[in-house]
MARBA-39265 format. One record per residue: residue in one letter; x, y, z of N, C-alpha, C in turn. Coordinates in steps of 0.2 Angstrom, whole numbers, plus 5000, padded with zeros to 4 digits. Layout:
N
aXYZXYZXYZ...
***
This chain:
498
m484548535089484948585093485748565092a485848495093486548485093486948505087n486648505081486948515075486848595073g486648635078486648695076486048725073a485548685071484948695067484448745071d484048785068483648835071483048795073v482748815079482148785081481648825080v481148795077480448845075479948815079l479648845084479048835088478448845084p477848815086477248815082477048895082g476848915077476648985076477149035074m477749005074478349055072478449035065r478749095062479049095055479849075056r480049045051480749035051481049095047r481549135050481749195048482349175043d482249205036482849195031483349245033p484049225034484549275035484649325029a484449305023484549335017484049395017t483449395021482949445021482849475028g483249465032483249495038483349575038p483249605045483249685045483949705043g484449675045485049695043485249695035t484949645032484949645025484649705022a484049715025483549775022483949845023r484249845029484649915030485249915025r485549865023486149865019485849885012a485249865010484949875003484849945003r484549975009484350035008484950085008g485450065012486150105011486450105004d486450045001486650044995486250084990g485650084991485150124986485350204987v485450224994485650294995486350314991l486850264992487450274989487350274982a487050234978486850234971486550294969t486150314973485750384970486250444971l486650444975487150494976487650484970a487850424968488350424963487950434956g487350424956486950434949486850514949l486750554954486650624954487350654952f487950624954488550644953488750634945t488450584943488550574936488150624932l487550634934487150674930487350744930a487650774936487850844937488450844932q488850794931489450804927489250814920l488750774917488550784910488150844909l487850874914487450934914487850994914l488350994918488751054920489451064917v489651004915490451004912490350994904r489850984901489750984894490150924891p489750874889490050814885490450834879g490350894876490750904870491350944872l491550944878492250994880492750954877g493250994873493750964870494250944876l494850914873495350884877495850944879g496050934886496550984888497250964886w497751004888498450994887498650924889d498550914896498750844898498450784895e497750794894497350744892497550724885t497750774880497950754874498650704874v499050724879499650684880499350604881y498950594886498750534889498350494883v497750534880497350504875497750484869s498250524867498650514861499050454861q499250424867499550354868499150304864v498450304865498150244863497650264857t497650314854497150334849497450334842a497150314837497350314830497350384827h496950434831496750504828497450544827s497850534832498450574832499050534834p499650554832500250524834500450534842a500650484845500750484852501250554854a501050584859501450644861502050614866f502550654867503050644871502750624878f502950574881502750544888503350564892s503250614897503750634901503850594907a504350604911504550564917503950554923p503650614924503150614930502550574929r502350554922501650534920501750454921s501150424922501050354921500550334916r500550274914500050254909499350234911g499150244917498550214919497950254916v498050324915497450364912497450334904s497950324901497950294894497550234893l497650184898497350124898496650134901l496450184905495750194907495350214901v495650254897495250284891495250244885a495650194885495750154879495150114876p494650084880494150064878493650104873v493750174873493350214869493850254865a494550274867494850314863495250284858s495250214859495650164854495350164847w494650184847494250174841493850224839s493750274844493350334842493650394844s493550454841493850514842493350564844s492650534846492150574848492250594856m492250664857492250694863491650674867p491050684865490450674869490550594872l490750544867490750484869491150474874l491850504874492350494879492050524886r491850584885491550614892491050574895v490550554891490050514894490250454898y490750414894491050354897491350374903l491750424904492150444909491650464916a491150504913490650514919490350464922l490150414918489850344920490250314924l490850304922491450274926491550304932s491650364932491750394938491150394943g490550394941490050384946490050314949l490150264945490150194947490750194952a491350224951491850214955491750254961l491450304962491250334968490750294972y490250264969489850214973490250154976l490650124972491050074975491550094980a491750154980492250184984491950194991l491350224991490950244997490750175000r490550124996490350064998490850025002a491450035000492050005003492050025011w491750085012491750105020491150075024r490750045021490150025025490349975030g490049995036490249965043490750005047v491150045043491550095046491250155049f490850185045490450245046489750225044p489150255047488450245045488350275038t487850245035487650265028487550345028r487250375033487150445032487750485032v488350455035488950485036489250485029l489250415026489550415019489250445014a488550455015488150495009488350565010a488450595016488550665017489350675015g489750635017490450645015490550645008g490250585004490250584997489950644993a489350664996489150734993489550784994l489850804999490350855001490850844995f491150784994491750784989491450784982a490850764981490650754974490350824971t490250864976489950934974490550994974l491150974975491751024974491851034967w491951094965491951104957492551064954v493051054958493651024956493450954954t493050924959492850854958492450844951l491850884951491450884945491750894939f492250944939492650964933493150904930y493450874935493950824933493650744933g493050734936492750674935492750644928p492450684923492450664916493050674912q493550704916494250714912494650664912a495050654907495650604906496250624909m496150624916496650644921496750594927p497350584930497350534935497150554942n497050614944496950634951496350614954y495750614951495150594954495150514954w495650484950495650414951496150384957v496550434958496950424964496550424970a496050474970495650484976495150434977i494950394971494450334972494950284975g495550274972495950214975496050224982a496250294984496350304991495750284996l495150304994494550294997494450224998v494550174993494450104993495050074998c495650094997496150075000496150085008v495950145010495950165017495350135020g494750135017494150115020494150035021c494449995016494549925016495049905022f495549945023496049945028495749945035l495249985036494950005042494449945044r494049925038493749865039494049805041y494649795038494949735040495249735047r495349795049495549815057494949785061r494449805059493849785063493649705063d493749685057493549605056494149575052r494549535056495149505052494949445048f494249425049493949375044493749405037d493749475037493449505031493949505025q493949445021494449435016494349485010a493649505009493449555004493849615005a493849635011494249705013494949695012l495249635013495949635012496049635004w495649615000495749614993495649684990g495249724994495049794993495649834994v496049824999496649855001497149854994v497149784992497649774986497349814981a496749814979496449844973496549924974g496349954979496450034980497150044980a497650014983498350024982498550024975a498349964972498449964964498250014960l497650034961497350084957497650154957m497850164964498250234965498950224961a499350174962500050164959499950164952w499450134949499350124942499250204939m498950244943498850314940499350354942r499650354948500150404951500550364956p501150334954501450294959501650334965t501950394964502250434970501650454974d501050474971500450484976500250434980a500250364977500150314981500550294986v501150304986501650304991501450354997w501350414995501150465000500550455004v500050425001499450415003499550355008t499850305007499850245011500450245017v500750295017501350305022501050285029p500550325032500350295038500050225039l499750205034499550135034500150085035l500650105030501250055031501550055038v501650115040501950125047501550095052l500850105052500450065057500549995056t500549965051500549885050501249865052l501749905052502449885054502449885062v502149945065502149955072501749895075e501149885072500749825075500949755073r501449755068501649685065500949655062a500549685059500049665055500249645048w500549585047500849565041500449555035r499849535036499349525030499149585027p498949645031498749705028499449735025l499949725028500649755025500749725019l500649655018500749615012500249645006a499649655009499149685004499349745001l499549795005499749865003500349854999a500849825001501449814996501349784990g500849724990500749704984500349744979g499849774982499449824978499949884975l500349904978500849964976501249934970v501449864971501949834966501549824960v500949794961500649774955500449834951g500149894954500049954951500649984948g501149994951501750024949502249984945l502049924943502649884939502649914932e502149934929502249954922502750014922w502650064928502950124929503750104929v503850054933504550034935504850004928i504449964925504749934919504949994913e504450044912504550094908505150134911a505350144917505850184919506550154917y506550084917507150054915507250054908v506650044904506750044896506850124894s506550174896506550234893506950294897f506950284904507250334907507850324912g508150264910508850244914508750224921g508150194923507950174929507550214934p507250194939506750224943507050284946a507750284949507950334952508050394947q508250384941508350434936507750464934r507150414933506550444932506250484937l506350474943506150514949506550584948a507150584947507550644946507350684940d507150644934506950694929506250714931g505850674934505250704936505250764941s505750764945505850824950506050884946r506550874941506750934937506150964933i505750924930505150944926504750984930q504650964937504250994942504551054945g505151074943505451134946505851124951g506051054953506451034958506051034964l505950964966505650954972506050974978g505851004983506151024989505651064993w505851104998505551145002505251204998h504551204997504251254993503551274997n503351324999502751345002502251354997a501851304994501351314989500651334992v500551334998499851345002499551404998d499951464998499551524994499451504987d499851464984499751444977499151404976q498951364981498351324981497751374982l497851414987497251464987497151504981r497651534978497551564971497151524966s497251454966497051414961496351394963l496051404969495351384970494851434966g495051484963494651524959494451494953g494751434951494551404945495251394940r495851414943496451404938496651334938a496651304932496751234931497551214933l497951264931498651254933498951324935c499251324941499451394943500251394943r500551404937501251404936501451454931p501851504932501951524939501351554942c501251554949500651564952500651644955t500451684951500551754952499751784952g499751844954499051874954498751864960p498151904961497851904967497551844970m497351834976497051774979496351774976a496051714977495351704975494951744980p494351764978493951794983493751754989w493651794995493651755001493051705001p492451714998491851664998492151604994l492551604990492751544987493251494990t493551534996494151504999493951485006l493351515008493251495016493151435017w492851385013492851315014493551285016w493951315012494651275013494951285020f494851345023495051365030494551325035a493951315033493551275038493651205038l493951175033494051105032494551075037p495151105039495551075045495151095051l494851145053494451155059493951105059l493551085055493051025055493450965056a493950945052494350885054494550875062v494750945064494950935072494250925075l493650945074493050935077492950855076a493050835070492950755070493350725074l493950745075494450705079494150705086v493950765089493750775095493150725096v492650725092492150685093492350615093a492750595089492950525089493350505096v493750545098494050535104493550525111r492950575110492450565116492150505115a491950475109491550415108492050355108g492650365109493150305110493250265103r493250295098493350265091493750315088v494350315089494850355087495150335080a495250275079495650245074495250265067r494550255067494250265060494250335059t494350385063494450445061495150475060l495550445064496250475064496650445058i496550385056496850355050496750385044p496050405042495950435036496250515036l496150545042496550605042497250605042a497550555044498250545043498550535036c498150495032498250475026498150545021a497550585023497450645020497950695020t498250695026498850745027499450725024t499650665024500250645020500150645012a499450645010499350655003499450715000a499250765005499250845004499950865004v500450835009501050875010501450885004p501550844999502050854993501750914989y501050924988500750984985500751044988l500851034995500751104999501451125000f501951085001502551105004503251085000l503151034994503651014990503751034983i503251064981503351094974503151164973g503451194968503351274968502751294964y502251264963501651284959501051244962a500551254959499851224961499351204956a499051154957498351144953497951114958p497251134958496751114963496651034963r496751004957496650934956497150894960f497650924962498250884965497950864972l497550904975497250884982496650844982l496350814977495750784977495850724982p496450684982496450624986496350644993a496650704995496650725002495950755004y495650774999494950805000494450745002a494550684997494050634998494150595005l494750595007494850555014494650605019l494650665018494550705024493750715025f493350715019492650725020492250685024l492450615024492050565028492150585035p492750585038492750605045492350675047v492550725042492150785042491450775043a491150745039490450725038490150695045d490550655047490450615054490450675060g490850725060490850775064490250825064l490050835057489550875056488850845058w488850785057488150745060488150745068h488750745071488750755078488550815081l488750865076488650945078487850955077v487550925073486850945071486350905075t486550845078486150795081486350785088a485850775092485950765099485850685101p486150665106486050595108485250575107g485250515104484550485103484250515096g484650545092484450565085484150625084r483950665090483550725089484050785086w483650825082484050875079484150935083r484750965083484851025087484651095082p484151125083483951175078484451225075v484751255081485251315079485751285075p486151235077486751205073486551185066t485951145066485651125060485551185055v485251235057485151295052485751325050l486251335055486851365053487251315048v487251255049487651215045487251205038a486651205038486251215031486351275027l486451335031486551395027487251395024a487751375028488451365027488451325020l488151265021488251215015487851245009m487351285009487051315003487551365001g487851405004488251455002488851424998h489051375002489651334998489551304992l488851274991488651254984488651304979v488351364981488351414976489051434974a489451444979490151464977490451414972q490351354974490651294970490451294962y489751304962489451314956489751364951a489751424955490051484951490751474948v491151444952491851424950491851374944l491351334945491351274940491151304934a490551344933490351374928490951414924r491251454928491851504924492351454922t492551404926493051354924492851324917v492351294917492051264910492051314905d491851374905491751414900492551434898r492951454902493651464901493951414897n493951344899494151294896493851274889t493251294888492951274882493151314877d493251394879493551434874494351414872s494751394877495451384875495451324870r495051274872495151214868494751224860r494251264861494051284854494651324850d494951374853495451404850496051354847w496151304851496651254848496351214842a495651194842495451164837495451214831r495251274832495251324826495951334823t496451334828497151344825497351274821a497151224823497251164820496951164812a496351184813495951194806496251244801a496551294804496951354800497551314797l497851274801498551244799498351204793h497751164794497551114788497551154782r497151214783497151254776497651284774l498251294778498851304775499251254773g498951194772499351134770499651094775v499651104781499951064787499451014789r499550964784499150904786499450844788p499250794791499550734793499850694787p500450664787500950674793501250744793c501350774799501550834800501850844807v502250894808502550914814502450984816l502250994822502251064825502651074831t502951124831503451154837503251214840g503451234846503351294848502751304853h502451364854501951374858501351334857d501051304863500451264864500551204858a501151184856501151144850500851064852v500951044858500750984861499950974859p499551014862498751004862498551024853i498851074851498651094844498851034839a499451004841499650944836499150894837y498850884843498350824844497750844839y497550904840496950924836497050924828a497650934827497850934820497950864817g498150824821498350754819499050754818c499450794820500150804819500550774825s501250764824501750754829501850824832s502150824838502350884842503150864844a503550924843504350914844504550974847a505050974850505351024853506251014854a506551064852507251064853507451074860r507051094865507251114871506651114876g506751114882506251104887506151024889h505751014894505650954896505350904891d504950934886504650894880505050894874g505750914876506250914870506350834867i506250824861506250754859506650764852g507050814851507450814845507950874845t508250884840508650944839508450994834e508751054833508551104828508751064822a509251034821509451004814508950954813q508850914817508250864815507650894813i507450944816506750974814506851004807r507451034806507551064800507451014794r507750954796507750894791507150874789l506650874794505950854793505650904788t505850954787505450994782505550974775g505950934774506050894767505650834766r505350814772504950754771504150764773m504050814776503350824778503150894780p502550914780502350984783502651004790v502951054791503151074797503051144799a502751164805502551234807502751244814t502951314815503151334821502751384824l502451374830501951424833502251464839t502151534838502351584844501851624845t501851664851501451724853501651774849p501351834848501451884845502151924847r502251914853502851944856503451884856g503351824854503851774854504251784848t504851744848505351744843505351674840p505351664834505351594832506151564832p506251514832506951484832507251504826a507951504825508251524820508051484813y507951424814507751384808507151404805a506651444808506051454806505951534804r506451564806506351644804506251664797s506451624792506351634785505651604782w505351564787504751534784504251584783p503751584779503051624778502751624785l502551684787502151704793501451714791h501051674795500251674796500151694802r499651734803499251754809498651734810h498451704816497851664817497751664825a497151694827496851684833497451704839g497851754838498251774843498951744843l499051704837499751664837499951684830h500651674830501051674824501251604821l501051584815501151524813501651534807y502251494809502751494804502751434800v502551434794502451364790503151354786a503451294786504051284782503751284774p504151314770503951304762504051234760d503551204756503651134754504151144748p504651094748505151104743504851074737g504251044736504051014731503551064727r503451124730503051174727503351234726d503051284722503351344722502951394726g503351424730502951474735502851444741p502551474746502351454752501751404752l501651364757501051314757500451354758
***
C-alpha cells in the first residue's frame, strides 16, 4: 500500500483501468460521433453530386495547384489554405468526382475530430445533437465537399474553442493546449481575418485572467497559420496593411453596413448575394434563423441556473464575434460566411434543447419533446428543399461554363490561350486558358498588353448580349453561344476568323 499498488482481496478481480466503465462510455461516445460524421459524409455524396463542377471561387483556388489550367489571379482577400488542402488530389488529377469524394471524406473526418475535441465539456448526447444540427444545414452539406475555406474555418473554430474550454477545466490537459494551437492555425491558414474575429473573446479572456499558456497557444496558432499570408503580403501586395486595404476595396469597402437582410435573402439558396436585391426568402426557410438567437438565450439561461456559465457563454461570444463582420461590416452576403458562427452556436443550443425536453433524472417531457421533434422535422424538410434547388442551379451554371469552354475549343481557342470579359475566370479554367482583365479587382494587365497577346496565342472576349466588348475586341468575329457573345481574335497566321 505504501507504493500505491492496488490491493486485491480474495474473490476480487483486479480492474484494468483501460477497460473500466469510463473507457466504455468514451468508446460508445466516440462511436456515436463517428456514426454522425459517417452519415454527414454519405449525405454529401448522395445529395451534392460528386460530379458537380467547380464554382467560380473554387476554380481560383484549385488552379493554383493543378496542371490542368494556368493559375488564376489570386486577389488580396484570399489565402492559400484551400489550395494546399486540395493539392493531394488536384495536383495530379482533374477528376471532379475524385476531388468531391476526397473533400467529403475529409470534411466528415474533420467534423468527427472537431466534436471529439469537446468531449468532457458537454455530454455526448449534446455533442451529437449539436453536430447533427450543424451538419444538416443546407449550407454545411453544400460546402462540405467544396474547395472553399468557410467550412474549414468552422472546423478550426470548433477545435480551438472546445480545446480552450477543456484546458480551462484541466490545466494538465496538454493535448487540449495543442488543440488550441491546431484550431487557431487551421482558421488562420484558411482565412486569417476570420481567425482573429473568432478568437477575440478568447484572447481578451486570457489577458484578463493572465492565463499565459493558452494565450501563447492562441497567438502561436494564429502566427503559424497566418505566416504564409503575411509573407505573400510583403512579396505581392506591398505589406499586410496594403493587403488588408486592397481586400477591403475588393469587398466594397469595409465599414458600417447592415447586411442582416442580405443574409436573410441568401438563405433561400443564393451562393452569393451581391448586389443583394429581390424578395426575401420564404418564411419557412428563414424561421430557424430567427429561432437561433432565442435558443442561444435559452441555453445561456440554463447554464446560469446550473452554475456552469463559461462553457456556454464562451462559444456564444466567439460565435457572435465571428458573425459581426459578415452582418455589419460588408455590403453583401453569402450564407457560407456564417458557417463558423453556426458551428459554435449549435452546441450550446443543443444543450438548451436537451434541458427543454428532459426533466431532472432524465425523464422525457412529452409536450416539449413532441413540439421540438416536429419543429426539427420541418427544419430538415426546408433545408433539403433549399439544398436540392441550390445543387440544381449550380449544376446548370457550371455545365454552361464547360459547354462554353468546349465551344471556344471548336473555334480554335485552345491552350495556351487567354480569355477576358464576363465569367472569364471560371470559363478559362474549364478551357485550360489564362484569364485576364484590364480593369476591376482581377485586373492583371492593360488593354495594350491584351492586344499584343493576340499575336502570340488565341484570345477571346466574352460579354452578355447586352454587354459591349472593349475597344480592342469590337472588330473581332462574333460568335453566339449559350446566351453569351464570344469575340474571338483573328489568328494572324491564318486567313479569316478562327
